[in-house]
matplotlib code that plots the C-alpha trace (Angstrom):
import matplotlib.pyplot as plt

x = [128.4, 129.7, 128.0, 127.4, 125.2, 123.3, 122.0, 121.3, 118.9, 117.4, 116.7, 114.9, 113.0, 111.7, 110.9, 109.3, 105.6, 105.5, 106.3, 103.5, 101.0, 102.1, 102.3, 98.5, 95.9, 93.9, 89.8, 89.8, 92.0, 90.1, 86.6, 88.0, 89.4, 85.8, 84.1, 86.7, 86.1, 82.4, 82.6, 84.8, 82.3, 79.1, 78.9, 76.1, 74.1, 72.5, 70.7, 69.3, 65.7, 65.6, 66.1, 63.4, 60.9, 61.8, 61.3, 57.7, 56.9, 57.7, 55.7, 52.7, 53.0, 53.3, 50.4, 48.6, 49.3, 48.0, 44.7, 41.7, 40.2, 36.4, 34.0, 30.5, 28.4, 24.5, 21.7, 18.9, 16.2, 14.1, 16.7, 18.0, 21.5, 24.7, 24.8, 20.7, 21.7, 24.7, 23.0, 19.8, 22.2, 23.9, 20.5, 19.5, 22.8, 22.7, 19.4, 20.5]
y = [81.6, 78.0, 74.7, 74.1, 77.4, 76.7, 73.0, 74.5, 77.2, 74.3, 72.5, 75.2, 76.1, 72.5, 72.2, 75.4, 74.3, 71.6, 73.9, 76.3, 73.6, 72.2, 75.8, 76.4, 74.9, 72.7, 72.6, 70.8, 73.2, 76.2, 74.7, 74.7, 78.0, 79.2, 77.4, 78.7, 82.2, 82.0, 80.6, 83.7, 86.1, 84.6, 86.0, 84.8, 87.8, 86.9, 90.1, 90.7, 89.0, 90.8, 94.1, 93.6, 92.6, 95.8, 97.7, 96.0, 96.2, 99.7, 100.6, 99.0, 100.8, 104.4, 103.4, 102.2, 105.5, 107.8, 106.0, 108.1, 107.1, 106.4, 108.7, 108.3, 111.2, 111.3, 113.6, 113.2, 115.4, 113.7, 113.8, 110.4, 109.4, 108.3, 105.4, 104.3, 104.7, 102.3, 99.8, 100.4, 100.6, 97.2, 95.3, 96.3, 95.0, 91.8, 91.0, 90.8]
z = [31.5, 32.0, 31.2, 34.8, 35.3, 32.1, 33.0, 36.4, 34.8, 32.6, 35.4, 37.2, 34.1, 33.3, 37.3, 37.3, 36.0, 38.7, 41.5, 40.5, 40.6, 44.1, 45.5, 44.8, 47.3, 46.5, 46.3, 49.7, 51.4, 49.6, 50.8, 54.8, 54.4, 53.1, 55.9, 58.5, 57.5, 57.7, 60.9, 62.1, 60.4, 62.5, 66.0, 68.1, 68.9, 71.9, 72.6, 69.4, 70.6, 73.9, 72.0, 69.8, 72.4, 74.7, 71.7, 71.0, 74.4, 74.7, 71.6, 73.0, 76.4, 74.5, 72.1, 75.3, 77.2, 73.9, 73.6, 74.9, 77.6, 77.6, 78.6, 78.9, 78.8, 79.2, 80.2, 82.4, 83.0, 85.1, 88.4, 87.7, 88.7, 87.1, 88.6, 87.9, 84.1, 84.2, 85.9, 83.6, 80.4, 82.1, 82.5, 78.5, 77.3, 79.6, 78.1, 74.3]

ax = plt.figure().add_subplot(projection="3d")
ax.plot(x, y, z, "-o")
ax.set_aspect("equal")
plt.show()
């Protein structure tokens, strides 16, 4: 190994810490890279509210269909009609 090769190697060794320090990105570069990655990861999902509303609506419809229908049963031994009993009950409810 001649002196010239040694000098070249010595210069490379001396400049190595500076090269490493210059090759590492700064805080601002890393911050910009992180922001860019976050923006790319976020996609607008506009369909989510519509799907949620459709699920809620279908649940309400199914629940409404499964509710039992109200039935009014009464016994009348004096020959009264259902219409007369409903009219009388309506009058009593409206008075209170």
